[in-house]
mmCIF entry with sequence, helices, sheets and N, C-alpha, C, O atoms, coordinates in Angstrom:
data_MODEL
# 
_entry.id   MODEL 
# 
_entity.id                         1 
_entity.type                       polymer 
_entity.pdbx_number_of_molecules   1 
# 
_entity_poly.entity_id                      1 
_entity_poly.type                           'polypeptide(L)' 
_entity_poly.nstd_linkage                   no 
_entity_poly.nstd_monomer                   no 
_entity_poly.pdbx_seq_one_letter_code       MALNAHRKHKIYLAATLRYGLGSEDPEEVSFFNKIKEEMKANKQKGCMGITRED 
_entity_poly.pdbx_seq_one_letter_code_can   MALNAHRKHKIYLAATLRYGLGSEDPEEVSFFNKIKEEMKANKQKGCMGITRED 
_entity_poly.pdbx_strand_id                 A 
# 
loop_
_entity_poly_seq.entity_id 
_entity_poly_seq.num 
_entity_poly_seq.mon_id 
_entity_poly_seq.hetero 
1 1  MET n 
1 2  ALA n 
1 3  LEU n 
1 4  ASN n 
1 5  ALA n 
1 6  HIS n 
1 7  ARG n 
1 8  LYS n 
1 9  HIS n 
1 10 LYS n 
1 11 ILE n 
1 12 TYR n 
1 13 LEU n 
1 14 ALA n 
1 15 ALA n 
1 16 THR n 
1 17 LEU n 
1 18 ARG n 
1 19 TYR n 
1 20 GLY n 
1 21 LEU n 
1 22 GLY n 
1 23 SER n 
1 24 GLU n 
1 25 ASP n 
1 26 PRO n 
1 27 GLU n 
1 28 GLU n 
1 29 VAL n 
1 30 SER n 
1 31 PHE n 
1 32 PHE n 
1 33 ASN n 
1 34 LYS n 
1 35 ILE n 
1 36 LYS n 
1 37 GLU n 
1 38 GLU n 
1 39 MET n 
1 40 LYS n 
1 41 ALA n 
1 42 ASN n 
1 43 LYS n 
1 44 GLN n 
1 45 LYS n 
1 46 GLY n 
1 47 CYS n 
1 48 MET n 
1 49 GLY n 
1 50 ILE n 
1 51 THR n 
1 52 ARG n 
1 53 GLU n 
1 54 ASP n 
# 
_struct_asym.id          A 
_struct_asym.entity_id   1 
# 
loop_
_struct_conf.conf_type_id 
_struct_conf.id 
_struct_conf.pdbx_PDB_helix_id 
_struct_conf.beg_label_comp_id 
_struct_conf.beg_label_asym_id 
_struct_conf.beg_label_seq_id 
_struct_conf.pdbx_beg_PDB_ins_code 
_struct_conf.end_label_comp_id 
_struct_conf.end_label_asym_id 
_struct_conf.end_label_seq_id 
_struct_conf.pdbx_end_PDB_ins_code 
_struct_conf.beg_auth_comp_id 
_struct_conf.beg_auth_asym_id 
_struct_conf.beg_auth_seq_id 
_struct_conf.end_auth_comp_id 
_struct_conf.end_auth_asym_id 
_struct_conf.end_auth_seq_id 
_struct_conf.pdbx_PDB_helix_class 
_struct_conf.details 
_struct_conf.pdbx_PDB_helix_length 
HELX_P HELX_P1 AA1 ALA A 5  ? THR A 16 ? ALA A 5  THR A 16 1 ? 12 
HELX_P HELX_P2 AA2 PRO A 26 ? LYS A 45 ? PRO A 26 LYS A 45 1 ? 20 
# 
_struct_conf_type.id          HELX_P 
_struct_conf_type.criteria    ? 
_struct_conf_type.reference   ? 
# 
loop_
_atom_site.group_PDB 
_atom_site.id 
_atom_site.type_symbol 
_atom_site.label_atom_id 
_atom_site.label_alt_id 
_atom_site.label_comp_id 
_atom_site.label_asym_id 
_atom_site.label_entity_id 
_atom_site.label_seq_id 
_atom_site.pdbx_PDB_ins_code 
_atom_site.Cartn_x 
_atom_site.Cartn_y 
_atom_site.Cartn_z 
_atom_site.occupancy 
_atom_site.B_iso_or_equiv 
_atom_site.pdbx_formal_charge 
_atom_site.auth_seq_id 
_atom_site.auth_comp_id 
_atom_site.auth_asym_id 
_atom_site.auth_atom_id 
_atom_site.pdbx_PDB_model_num 
ATOM 1   N N  . MET A 1 1  ? -97.378 -17.755 -1.698  1.00 0.00 ? 1  MET A N  1 
ATOM 2   C CA . MET A 1 1  ? -98.201 -17.208 -2.757  1.00 0.00 ? 1  MET A CA 1 
ATOM 3   C C  . MET A 1 1  ? -97.505 -17.439 -4.103  1.00 0.00 ? 1  MET A C  1 
ATOM 4   O O  . MET A 1 1  ? -96.350 -17.056 -4.284  1.00 0.00 ? 1  MET A O  1 
ATOM 5   N N  . ALA A 1 2  ? -98.191 -18.045 -5.012  1.00 0.00 ? 2  ALA A N  1 
ATOM 6   C CA . ALA A 1 2  ? -97.644 -18.313 -6.338  1.00 0.00 ? 2  ALA A CA 1 
ATOM 7   C C  . ALA A 1 2  ? -97.689 -17.037 -7.180  1.00 0.00 ? 2  ALA A C  1 
ATOM 8   O O  . ALA A 1 2  ? -98.556 -16.181 -7.001  1.00 0.00 ? 2  ALA A O  1 
ATOM 9   N N  . LEU A 1 3  ? -96.739 -16.936 -8.092  1.00 0.00 ? 3  LEU A N  1 
ATOM 10  C CA . LEU A 1 3  ? -96.703 -15.780 -8.987  1.00 0.00 ? 3  LEU A CA 1 
ATOM 11  C C  . LEU A 1 3  ? -97.781 -15.920 -10.050 1.00 0.00 ? 3  LEU A C  1 
ATOM 12  O O  . LEU A 1 3  ? -97.967 -16.995 -10.620 1.00 0.00 ? 3  LEU A O  1 
ATOM 13  N N  . ASN A 1 4  ? -98.484 -14.834 -10.312 1.00 0.00 ? 4  ASN A N  1 
ATOM 14  C CA . ASN A 1 4  ? -99.476 -14.880 -11.379 1.00 0.00 ? 4  ASN A CA 1 
ATOM 15  C C  . ASN A 1 4  ? -98.795 -14.609 -12.718 1.00 0.00 ? 4  ASN A C  1 
ATOM 16  O O  . ASN A 1 4  ? -97.632 -14.209 -12.761 1.00 0.00 ? 4  ASN A O  1 
ATOM 17  N N  . ALA A 1 5  ? -99.513 -14.823 -13.786 1.00 0.00 ? 5  ALA A N  1 
ATOM 18  C CA . ALA A 1 5  ? -98.950 -14.718 -15.130 1.00 0.00 ? 5  ALA A CA 1 
ATOM 19  C C  . ALA A 1 5  ? -98.449 -13.302 -15.426 1.00 0.00 ? 5  ALA A C  1 
ATOM 20  O O  . ALA A 1 5  ? -97.417 -13.131 -16.074 1.00 0.00 ? 5  ALA A O  1 
ATOM 21  N N  . HIS A 1 6  ? -99.170 -12.302 -14.959 1.00 0.00 ? 6  HIS A N  1 
ATOM 22  C CA . HIS A 1 6  ? -98.770 -10.917 -15.209 1.00 0.00 ? 6  HIS A CA 1 
ATOM 23  C C  . HIS A 1 6  ? -97.427 -10.615 -14.548 1.00 0.00 ? 6  HIS A C  1 
ATOM 24  O O  . HIS A 1 6  ? -96.557 -10.000 -15.166 1.00 0.00 ? 6  HIS A O  1 
ATOM 25  N N  . ARG A 1 7  ? -97.255 -11.036 -13.319 1.00 0.00 ? 7  ARG A N  1 
ATOM 26  C CA . ARG A 1 7  ? -96.003 -10.776 -12.596 1.00 0.00 ? 7  ARG A CA 1 
ATOM 27  C C  . ARG A 1 7  ? -94.839 -11.557 -13.222 1.00 0.00 ? 7  ARG A C  1 
ATOM 28  O O  . ARG A 1 7  ? -93.727 -11.039 -13.323 1.00 0.00 ? 7  ARG A O  1 
ATOM 29  N N  . LYS A 1 8  ? -95.097 -12.802 -13.642 1.00 0.00 ? 8  LYS A N  1 
ATOM 30  C CA . LYS A 1 8  ? -94.057 -13.594 -14.302 1.00 0.00 ? 8  LYS A CA 1 
ATOM 31  C C  . LYS A 1 8  ? -93.603 -12.911 -15.587 1.00 0.00 ? 8  LYS A C  1 
ATOM 32  O O  . LYS A 1 8  ? -92.412 -12.896 -15.899 1.00 0.00 ? 8  LYS A O  1 
ATOM 33  N N  . HIS A 1 9  ? -94.549 -12.350 -16.327 1.00 0.00 ? 9  HIS A N  1 
ATOM 34  C CA . HIS A 1 9  ? -94.218 -11.676 -17.580 1.00 0.00 ? 9  HIS A CA 1 
ATOM 35  C C  . HIS A 1 9  ? -93.355 -10.438 -17.313 1.00 0.00 ? 9  HIS A C  1 
ATOM 36  O O  . HIS A 1 9  ? -92.399 -10.176 -18.043 1.00 0.00 ? 9  HIS A O  1 
ATOM 37  N N  . LYS A 1 10 ? -93.693 -9.680  -16.270 1.00 0.00 ? 10 LYS A N  1 
ATOM 38  C CA . LYS A 1 10 ? -92.907 -8.498  -15.932 1.00 0.00 ? 10 LYS A CA 1 
ATOM 39  C C  . LYS A 1 10 ? -91.485 -8.882  -15.515 1.00 0.00 ? 10 LYS A C  1 
ATOM 40  O O  . LYS A 1 10 ? -90.529 -8.189  -15.865 1.00 0.00 ? 10 LYS A O  1 
ATOM 41  N N  . ILE A 1 11 ? -91.343 -9.970  -14.778 1.00 0.00 ? 11 ILE A N  1 
ATOM 42  C CA . ILE A 1 11 ? -90.025 -10.442 -14.366 1.00 0.00 ? 11 ILE A CA 1 
ATOM 43  C C  . ILE A 1 11 ? -89.249 -10.925 -15.582 1.00 0.00 ? 11 ILE A C  1 
ATOM 44  O O  . ILE A 1 11 ? -88.053 -10.660 -15.703 1.00 0.00 ? 11 ILE A O  1 
ATOM 45  N N  . TYR A 1 12 ? -89.925 -11.636 -16.488 1.00 0.00 ? 12 TYR A N  1 
ATOM 46  C CA . TYR A 1 12 ? -89.282 -12.116 -17.715 1.00 0.00 ? 12 TYR A CA 1 
ATOM 47  C C  . TYR A 1 12 ? -88.763 -10.946 -18.546 1.00 0.00 ? 12 TYR A C  1 
ATOM 48  O O  . TYR A 1 12 ? -87.640 -10.996 -19.048 1.00 0.00 ? 12 TYR A O  1 
ATOM 49  N N  . LEU A 1 13 ? -89.564 -9.902  -18.694 1.00 0.00 ? 13 LEU A N  1 
ATOM 50  C CA . LEU A 1 13 ? -89.125 -8.730  -19.453 1.00 0.00 ? 13 LEU A CA 1 
ATOM 51  C C  . LEU A 1 13 ? -87.933 -8.062  -18.790 1.00 0.00 ? 13 LEU A C  1 
ATOM 52  O O  . LEU A 1 13 ? -86.996 -7.645  -19.472 1.00 0.00 ? 13 LEU A O  1 
ATOM 53  N N  . ALA A 1 14 ? -87.958 -7.957  -17.479 1.00 0.00 ? 14 ALA A N  1 
ATOM 54  C CA . ALA A 1 14 ? -86.829 -7.348  -16.766 1.00 0.00 ? 14 ALA A CA 1 
ATOM 55  C C  . ALA A 1 14 ? -85.556 -8.157  -16.980 1.00 0.00 ? 14 ALA A C  1 
ATOM 56  O O  . ALA A 1 14 ? -84.479 -7.585  -17.149 1.00 0.00 ? 14 ALA A O  1 
ATOM 57  N N  . ALA A 1 15 ? -85.670 -9.473  -16.974 1.00 0.00 ? 15 ALA A N  1 
ATOM 58  C CA . ALA A 1 15 ? -84.491 -10.329 -17.149 1.00 0.00 ? 15 ALA A CA 1 
ATOM 59  C C  . ALA A 1 15 ? -83.963 -10.242 -18.572 1.00 0.00 ? 15 ALA A C  1 
ATOM 60  O O  . ALA A 1 15 ? -82.754 -10.125 -18.769 1.00 0.00 ? 15 ALA A O  1 
ATOM 61  N N  . THR A 1 16 ? -84.832 -10.297 -19.559 1.00 0.00 ? 16 THR A N  1 
ATOM 62  C CA . THR A 1 16 ? -84.381 -10.310 -20.952 1.00 0.00 ? 16 THR A CA 1 
ATOM 63  C C  . THR A 1 16 ? -83.869 -8.947  -21.405 1.00 0.00 ? 16 THR A C  1 
ATOM 64  O O  . THR A 1 16 ? -83.005 -8.875  -22.279 1.00 0.00 ? 16 THR A O  1 
ATOM 65  N N  . LEU A 1 17 ? -84.384 -7.877  -20.830 1.00 0.00 ? 17 LEU A N  1 
ATOM 66  C CA . LEU A 1 17 ? -83.923 -6.537  -21.190 1.00 0.00 ? 17 LEU A CA 1 
ATOM 67  C C  . LEU A 1 17 ? -82.778 -6.070  -20.310 1.00 0.00 ? 17 LEU A C  1 
ATOM 68  O O  . LEU A 1 17 ? -82.333 -4.926  -20.407 1.00 0.00 ? 17 LEU A O  1 
ATOM 69  N N  . ARG A 1 18 ? -82.299 -6.971  -19.443 1.00 0.00 ? 18 ARG A N  1 
ATOM 70  C CA . ARG A 1 18 ? -81.165 -6.716  -18.546 1.00 0.00 ? 18 ARG A CA 1 
ATOM 71  C C  . ARG A 1 18 ? -81.427 -5.576  -17.585 1.00 0.00 ? 18 ARG A C  1 
ATOM 72  O O  . ARG A 1 18 ? -80.533 -4.780  -17.296 1.00 0.00 ? 18 ARG A O  1 
ATOM 73  N N  . TYR A 1 19 ? -82.647 -5.496  -17.091 1.00 0.00 ? 19 TYR A N  1 
ATOM 74  C CA . TYR A 1 19 ? -82.994 -4.540  -16.044 1.00 0.00 ? 19 TYR A CA 1 
ATOM 75  C C  . TYR A 1 19 ? -82.833 -5.218  -14.698 1.00 0.00 ? 19 TYR A C  1 
ATOM 76  O O  . TYR A 1 19 ? -82.766 -6.444  -14.613 1.00 0.00 ? 19 TYR A O  1 
ATOM 77  N N  . GLY A 1 20 ? -82.772 -4.421  -13.656 1.00 0.00 ? 20 GLY A N  1 
ATOM 78  C CA . GLY A 1 20 ? -82.780 -4.968  -12.307 1.00 0.00 ? 20 GLY A CA 1 
ATOM 79  C C  . GLY A 1 20 ? -84.194 -5.348  -11.926 1.00 0.00 ? 20 GLY A C  1 
ATOM 80  O O  . GLY A 1 20 ? -85.157 -4.844  -12.504 1.00 0.00 ? 20 GLY A O  1 
ATOM 81  N N  . LEU A 1 21 ? -84.319 -6.225  -10.968 1.00 0.00 ? 21 LEU A N  1 
ATOM 82  C CA . LEU A 1 21 ? -85.643 -6.697  -10.573 1.00 0.00 ? 21 LEU A CA 1 
ATOM 83  C C  . LEU A 1 21 ? -86.351 -5.679  -9.694  1.00 0.00 ? 21 LEU A C  1 
ATOM 84  O O  . LEU A 1 21 ? -87.532 -5.405  -9.907  1.00 0.00 ? 21 LEU A O  1 
ATOM 85  N N  . GLY A 1 22 ? -85.666 -5.117  -8.717  1.00 0.00 ? 22 GLY A N  1 
ATOM 86  C CA . GLY A 1 22 ? -86.272 -4.119  -7.848  1.00 0.00 ? 22 GLY A CA 1 
ATOM 87  C C  . GLY A 1 22 ? -87.200 -4.700  -6.815  1.00 0.00 ? 22 GLY A C  1 
ATOM 88  O O  . GLY A 1 22 ? -88.037 -3.984  -6.264  1.00 0.00 ? 22 GLY A O  1 
ATOM 89  N N  . SER A 1 23 ? -87.076 -5.969  -6.541  1.00 0.00 ? 23 SER A N  1 
ATOM 90  C CA . SER A 1 23 ? -87.926 -6.626  -5.557  1.00 0.00 ? 23 SER A CA 1 
ATOM 91  C C  . SER A 1 23 ? -87.065 -7.527  -4.684  1.00 0.00 ? 23 SER A C  1 
ATOM 92  O O  . SER A 1 23 ? -86.050 -8.061  -5.133  1.00 0.00 ? 23 SER A O  1 
ATOM 93  N N  . GLU A 1 24 ? -87.474 -7.687  -3.453  1.00 0.00 ? 24 GLU A N  1 
ATOM 94  C CA . GLU A 1 24 ? -86.759 -8.557  -2.522  1.00 0.00 ? 24 GLU A CA 1 
ATOM 95  C C  . GLU A 1 24 ? -87.556 -9.829  -2.224  1.00 0.00 ? 24 GLU A C  1 
ATOM 96  O O  . GLU A 1 24 ? -87.154 -10.621 -1.371  1.00 0.00 ? 24 GLU A O  1 
ATOM 97  N N  . ASP A 1 25 ? -88.677 -10.034 -2.913  1.00 0.00 ? 25 ASP A N  1 
ATOM 98  C CA . ASP A 1 25 ? -89.497 -11.219 -2.703  1.00 0.00 ? 25 ASP A CA 1 
ATOM 99  C C  . ASP A 1 25 ? -88.710 -12.446 -3.165  1.00 0.00 ? 25 ASP A C  1 
ATOM 100 O O  . ASP A 1 25 ? -88.306 -12.505 -4.327  1.00 0.00 ? 25 ASP A O  1 
ATOM 101 N N  . PRO A 1 26 ? -88.482 -13.429 -2.284  1.00 0.00 ? 26 PRO A N  1 
ATOM 102 C CA . PRO A 1 26 ? -87.655 -14.584 -2.646  1.00 0.00 ? 26 PRO A CA 1 
ATOM 103 C C  . PRO A 1 26 ? -88.189 -15.372 -3.840  1.00 0.00 ? 26 PRO A C  1 
ATOM 104 O O  . PRO A 1 26 ? -87.408 -15.903 -4.629  1.00 0.00 ? 26 PRO A O  1 
ATOM 105 N N  . GLU A 1 27 ? -89.497 -15.452 -3.977  1.00 0.00 ? 27 GLU A N  1 
ATOM 106 C CA . GLU A 1 27 ? -90.087 -16.192 -5.095  1.00 0.00 ? 27 GLU A CA 1 
ATOM 107 C C  . GLU A 1 27 ? -89.803 -15.481 -6.419  1.00 0.00 ? 27 GLU A C  1 
ATOM 108 O O  . GLU A 1 27 ? -89.493 -16.130 -7.419  1.00 0.00 ? 27 GLU A O  1 
ATOM 109 N N  . GLU A 1 28 ? -89.906 -14.162 -6.427  1.00 0.00 ? 28 GLU A N  1 
ATOM 110 C CA . GLU A 1 28 ? -89.630 -13.391 -7.633  1.00 0.00 ? 28 GLU A CA 1 
ATOM 111 C C  . GLU A 1 28 ? -88.145 -13.429 -7.975  1.00 0.00 ? 28 GLU A C  1 
ATOM 112 O O  . GLU A 1 28 ? -87.778 -13.539 -9.145  1.00 0.00 ? 28 GLU A O  1 
ATOM 113 N N  . VAL A 1 29 ? -87.297 -13.340 -6.964  1.00 0.00 ? 29 VAL A N  1 
ATOM 114 C CA . VAL A 1 29 ? -85.853 -13.378 -7.191  1.00 0.00 ? 29 VAL A CA 1 
ATOM 115 C C  . VAL A 1 29 ? -85.433 -14.733 -7.761  1.00 0.00 ? 29 VAL A C  1 
ATOM 116 O O  . VAL A 1 29 ? -84.602 -14.790 -8.667  1.00 0.00 ? 29 VAL A O  1 
ATOM 117 N N  . SER A 1 30 ? -85.998 -15.819 -7.240  1.00 0.00 ? 30 SER A N  1 
ATOM 118 C CA . SER A 1 30 ? -85.636 -17.140 -7.756  1.00 0.00 ? 30 SER A CA 1 
ATOM 119 C C  . SER A 1 30 ? -86.088 -17.311 -9.205  1.00 0.00 ? 30 SER A C  1 
ATOM 120 O O  . SER A 1 30 ? -85.366 -17.903 -10.008 1.00 0.00 ? 30 SER A O  1 
ATOM 121 N N  . PHE A 1 31 ? -87.276 -16.801 -9.551  1.00 0.00 ? 31 PHE A N  1 
ATOM 122 C CA . PHE A 1 31 ? -87.754 -16.876 -10.941 1.00 0.00 ? 31 PHE A CA 1 
ATOM 123 C C  . PHE A 1 31 ? -86.857 -16.038 -11.855 1.00 0.00 ? 31 PHE A C  1 
ATOM 124 O O  . PHE A 1 31 ? -86.526 -16.465 -12.961 1.00 0.00 ? 31 PHE A O  1 
ATOM 125 N N  . PHE A 1 32 ? -86.468 -14.859 -11.400 1.00 0.00 ? 32 PHE A N  1 
ATOM 126 C CA . PHE A 1 32 ? -85.574 -13.980 -12.146 1.00 0.00 ? 32 PHE A CA 1 
ATOM 127 C C  . PHE A 1 32 ? -84.236 -14.674 -12.394 1.00 0.00 ? 32 PHE A C  1 
ATOM 128 O O  . PHE A 1 32 ? -83.730 -14.664 -13.516 1.00 0.00 ? 32 PHE A O  1 
ATOM 129 N N  . ASN A 1 33 ? -83.665 -15.273 -11.353 1.00 0.00 ? 33 ASN A N  1 
ATOM 130 C CA . ASN A 1 33 ? -82.376 -15.962 -11.486 1.00 0.00 ? 33 ASN A CA 1 
ATOM 131 C C  . ASN A 1 33 ? -82.482 -17.178 -12.394 1.00 0.00 ? 33 ASN A C  1 
ATOM 132 O O  . ASN A 1 33 ? -81.541 -17.486 -13.125 1.00 0.00 ? 33 ASN A O  1 
ATOM 133 N N  . LYS A 1 34 ? -83.614 -17.873 -12.357 1.00 0.00 ? 34 LYS A N  1 
ATOM 134 C CA . LYS A 1 34 ? -83.827 -19.030 -13.229 1.00 0.00 ? 34 LYS A CA 1 
ATOM 135 C C  . LYS A 1 34 ? -83.792 -18.613 -14.698 1.00 0.00 ? 34 LYS A C  1 
ATOM 136 O O  . LYS A 1 34 ? -83.175 -19.283 -15.526 1.00 0.00 ? 34 LYS A O  1 
ATOM 137 N N  . ILE A 1 35 ? -84.448 -17.518 -15.009 1.00 0.00 ? 35 ILE A N  1 
ATOM 138 C CA . ILE A 1 35 ? -84.476 -17.022 -16.384 1.00 0.00 ? 35 ILE A CA 1 
ATOM 139 C C  . ILE A 1 35 ? -83.074 -16.594 -16.813 1.00 0.00 ? 35 ILE A C  1 
ATOM 140 O O  . ILE A 1 35 ? -82.650 -16.893 -17.930 1.00 0.00 ? 35 ILE A O  1 
ATOM 141 N N  . LYS A 1 36 ? -82.354 -15.898 -15.934 1.00 0.00 ? 36 LYS A N  1 
ATOM 142 C CA . LYS A 1 36 ? -81.004 -15.447 -16.256 1.00 0.00 ? 36 LYS A CA 1 
ATOM 143 C C  . LYS A 1 36 ? -80.072 -16.632 -16.504 1.00 0.00 ? 36 LYS A C  1 
ATOM 144 O O  . LYS A 1 36 ? -79.240 -16.580 -17.410 1.00 0.00 ? 36 LYS A O  1 
ATOM 145 N N  . GLU A 1 37 ? -80.200 -17.704 -15.710 1.00 0.00 ? 37 GLU A N  1 
ATOM 146 C CA . GLU A 1 37 ? -79.370 -18.895 -15.895 1.00 0.00 ? 37 GLU A CA 1 
ATOM 147 C C  . GLU A 1 37 ? -79.696 -19.596 -17.209 1.00 0.00 ? 37 GLU A C  1 
ATOM 148 O O  . GLU A 1 37 ? -78.791 -20.064 -17.900 1.00 0.00 ? 37 GLU A O  1 
ATOM 149 N N  . GLU A 1 38 ? -80.973 -19.674 -17.560 1.00 0.00 ? 38 GLU A N  1 
ATOM 150 C CA . GLU A 1 38 ? -81.367 -20.289 -18.825 1.00 0.00 ? 38 GLU A CA 1 
ATOM 151 C C  . GLU A 1 38 ? -80.826 -19.486 -20.007 1.00 0.00 ? 38 GLU A C  1 
ATOM 152 O O  . GLU A 1 38 ? -80.370 -20.063 -20.995 1.00 0.00 ? 38 GLU A O  1 
ATOM 153 N N  . MET A 1 39 ? -80.875 -18.167 -19.909 1.00 0.00 ? 39 MET A N  1 
ATOM 154 C CA . MET A 1 39 ? -80.349 -17.320 -20.979 1.00 0.00 ? 39 MET A CA 1 
ATOM 155 C C  . MET A 1 39 ? -78.839 -17.521 -21.129 1.00 0.00 ? 39 MET A C  1 
ATOM 156 O O  . MET A 1 39 ? -78.325 -17.582 -22.246 1.00 0.00 ? 39 MET A O  1 
ATOM 157 N N  . LYS A 1 40 ? -78.136 -17.624 -20.005 1.00 0.00 ? 40 LYS A N  1 
ATOM 158 C CA . LYS A 1 40 ? -76.686 -17.832 -20.046 1.00 0.00 ? 40 LYS A CA 1 
ATOM 159 C C  . LYS A 1 40 ? -76.345 -19.189 -20.664 1.00 0.00 ? 40 LYS A C  1 
ATOM 160 O O  . LYS A 1 40 ? -75.422 -19.294 -21.471 1.00 0.00 ? 40 LYS A O  1 
ATOM 161 N N  . ALA A 1 41 ? -77.099 -20.235 -20.278 1.00 0.00 ? 41 ALA A N  1 
ATOM 162 C CA . ALA A 1 41 ? -76.865 -21.574 -20.813 1.00 0.00 ? 41 ALA A CA 1 
ATOM 163 C C  . ALA A 1 41 ? -77.141 -21.612 -22.319 1.00 0.00 ? 41 ALA A C  1 
ATOM 164 O O  . ALA A 1 41 ? -76.382 -22.221 -23.074 1.00 0.00 ? 41 ALA A O  1 
ATOM 165 N N  . ASN A 1 42 ? -78.212 -20.972 -22.752 1.00 0.00 ? 42 ASN A N  1 
ATOM 166 C CA . ASN A 1 42 ? -78.541 -20.940 -24.179 1.00 0.00 ? 42 ASN A CA 1 
ATOM 167 C C  . ASN A 1 42 ? -77.483 -20.192 -24.981 1.00 0.00 ? 42 ASN A C  1 
ATOM 168 O O  . ASN A 1 42 ? -77.173 -20.568 -26.111 1.00 0.00 ? 42 ASN A O  1 
ATOM 169 N N  . LYS A 1 43 ? -76.934 -19.141 -24.398 1.00 0.00 ? 43 LYS A N  1 
ATOM 170 C CA . LYS A 1 43 ? -75.902 -18.380 -25.095 1.00 0.00 ? 43 LYS A CA 1 
ATOM 171 C C  . LYS A 1 43 ? -74.638 -19.222 -25.263 1.00 0.00 ? 43 LYS A C  1 
ATOM 172 O O  . LYS A 1 43 ? -73.987 -19.169 -26.307 1.00 0.00 ? 43 LYS A O  1 
ATOM 173 N N  . GLN A 1 44 ? -74.294 -19.995 -24.238 1.00 0.00 ? 44 GLN A N  1 
ATOM 174 C CA . GLN A 1 44 ? -73.104 -20.836 -24.310 1.00 0.00 ? 44 GLN A CA 1 
ATOM 175 C C  . GLN A 1 44 ? -73.287 -21.980 -25.307 1.00 0.00 ? 44 GLN A C  1 
ATOM 176 O O  . GLN A 1 44 ? -72.326 -22.394 -25.955 1.00 0.00 ? 44 GLN A O  1 
ATOM 177 N N  . LYS A 1 45 ? -74.506 -22.492 -25.433 1.00 0.00 ? 45 LYS A N  1 
ATOM 178 C CA . LYS A 1 45 ? -74.786 -23.575 -26.379 1.00 0.00 ? 45 LYS A CA 1 
ATOM 179 C C  . LYS A 1 45 ? -74.936 -23.072 -27.808 1.00 0.00 ? 45 LYS A C  1 
ATOM 180 O O  . LYS A 1 45 ? -74.842 -23.857 -28.752 1.00 0.00 ? 45 LYS A O  1 
ATOM 181 N N  . GLY A 1 46 ? -75.165 -21.792 -27.975 1.00 0.00 ? 46 GLY A N  1 
ATOM 182 C CA . GLY A 1 46 ? -75.367 -21.242 -29.305 1.00 0.00 ? 46 GLY A CA 1 
ATOM 183 C C  . GLY A 1 46 ? -76.826 -21.228 -29.715 1.00 0.00 ? 46 GLY A C  1 
ATOM 184 O O  . GLY A 1 46 ? -77.137 -21.043 -30.891 1.00 0.00 ? 46 GLY A O  1 
ATOM 185 N N  . CYS A 1 47 ? -77.719 -21.420 -28.770 1.00 0.00 ? 47 CYS A N  1 
ATOM 186 C CA . CYS A 1 47 ? -79.160 -21.388 -29.033 1.00 0.00 ? 47 CYS A CA 1 
ATOM 187 C C  . CYS A 1 47 ? -79.630 -19.944 -28.937 1.00 0.00 ? 47 CYS A C  1 
ATOM 188 O O  . CYS A 1 47 ? -80.166 -19.527 -27.910 1.00 0.00 ? 47 CYS A O  1 
ATOM 189 N N  . MET A 1 48 ? -79.434 -19.200 -29.980 1.00 0.00 ? 48 MET A N  1 
ATOM 190 C CA . MET A 1 48 ? -79.774 -17.783 -29.955 1.00 0.00 ? 48 MET A CA 1 
ATOM 191 C C  . MET A 1 48 ? -80.967 -17.514 -30.862 1.00 0.00 ? 48 MET A C  1 
ATOM 192 O O  . MET A 1 48 ? -80.792 -17.061 -31.993 1.00 0.00 ? 48 MET A O  1 
ATOM 193 N N  . GLY A 1 49 ? -82.156 -17.781 -30.389 1.00 0.00 ? 49 GLY A N  1 
ATOM 194 C CA . GLY A 1 49 ? -83.346 -17.492 -31.163 1.00 0.00 ? 49 GLY A CA 1 
ATOM 195 C C  . GLY A 1 49 ? -83.911 -18.692 -31.874 1.00 0.00 ? 49 GLY A C  1 
ATOM 196 O O  . GLY A 1 49 ? -83.630 -19.835 -31.513 1.00 0.00 ? 49 GLY A O  1 
ATOM 197 N N  . ILE A 1 50 ? -84.698 -18.433 -32.870 1.00 0.00 ? 50 ILE A N  1 
ATOM 198 C CA . ILE A 1 50 ? -85.390 -19.485 -33.625 1.00 0.00 ? 50 ILE A CA 1 
ATOM 199 C C  . ILE A 1 50 ? -84.489 -19.959 -34.756 1.00 0.00 ? 50 ILE A C  1 
ATOM 200 O O  . ILE A 1 50 ? -83.933 -19.148 -35.497 1.00 0.00 ? 50 ILE A O  1 
ATOM 201 N N  . THR A 1 51 ? -84.348 -21.273 -34.886 1.00 0.00 ? 51 THR A N  1 
ATOM 202 C CA . THR A 1 51 ? -83.525 -21.817 -35.962 1.00 0.00 ? 51 THR A CA 1 
ATOM 203 C C  . THR A 1 51 ? -84.283 -21.769 -37.281 1.00 0.00 ? 51 THR A C  1 
ATOM 204 O O  . THR A 1 51 ? -85.497 -21.968 -37.319 1.00 0.00 ? 51 THR A O  1 
ATOM 205 N N  . ARG A 1 52 ? -83.562 -21.505 -38.349 1.00 0.00 ? 52 ARG A N  1 
ATOM 206 C CA . ARG A 1 52 ? -84.170 -21.423 -39.673 1.00 0.00 ? 52 ARG A CA 1 
ATOM 207 C C  . ARG A 1 52 ? -84.293 -22.819 -40.267 1.00 0.00 ? 52 ARG A C  1 
ATOM 208 O O  . ARG A 1 52 ? -83.447 -23.685 -40.045 1.00 0.00 ? 52 ARG A O  1 
ATOM 209 N N  . GLU A 1 53 ? -85.348 -23.012 -41.015 1.00 0.00 ? 53 GLU A N  1 
ATOM 210 C CA . GLU A 1 53 ? -85.618 -24.303 -41.635 1.00 0.00 ? 53 GLU A CA 1 
ATOM 211 C C  . GLU A 1 53 ? -85.271 -24.326 -43.119 1.00 0.00 ? 53 GLU A C  1 
ATOM 212 O O  . GLU A 1 53 ? -85.332 -25.385 -43.743 1.00 0.00 ? 53 GLU A O  1 
ATOM 213 N N  . ASP A 1 54 ? -84.908 -23.178 -43.700 1.00 0.00 ? 54 ASP A N  1 
ATOM 214 C CA . ASP A 1 54 ? -84.641 -23.144 -45.151 1.00 0.00 ? 54 ASP A CA 1 
ATOM 215 C C  . ASP A 1 54 ? -83.190 -23.230 -45.486 1.00 0.00 ? 54 ASP A C  1 
ATOM 216 O O  . ASP A 1 54 ? -82.826 -23.212 -46.662 1.00 0.00 ? 54 ASP A O  1 
# 
């Protein structure tokens, strides 16, 4: 079963606000871990938010 947009958004919020997932569904856990890894990679690269153009 694919994750719907509402569930993906809830997982994204949990990851960005540093909450626990609270689910054992492998599909949800993998999406949660993917977001956490992307956030870690962006932090190491210095990509913290929107770059200014001025």
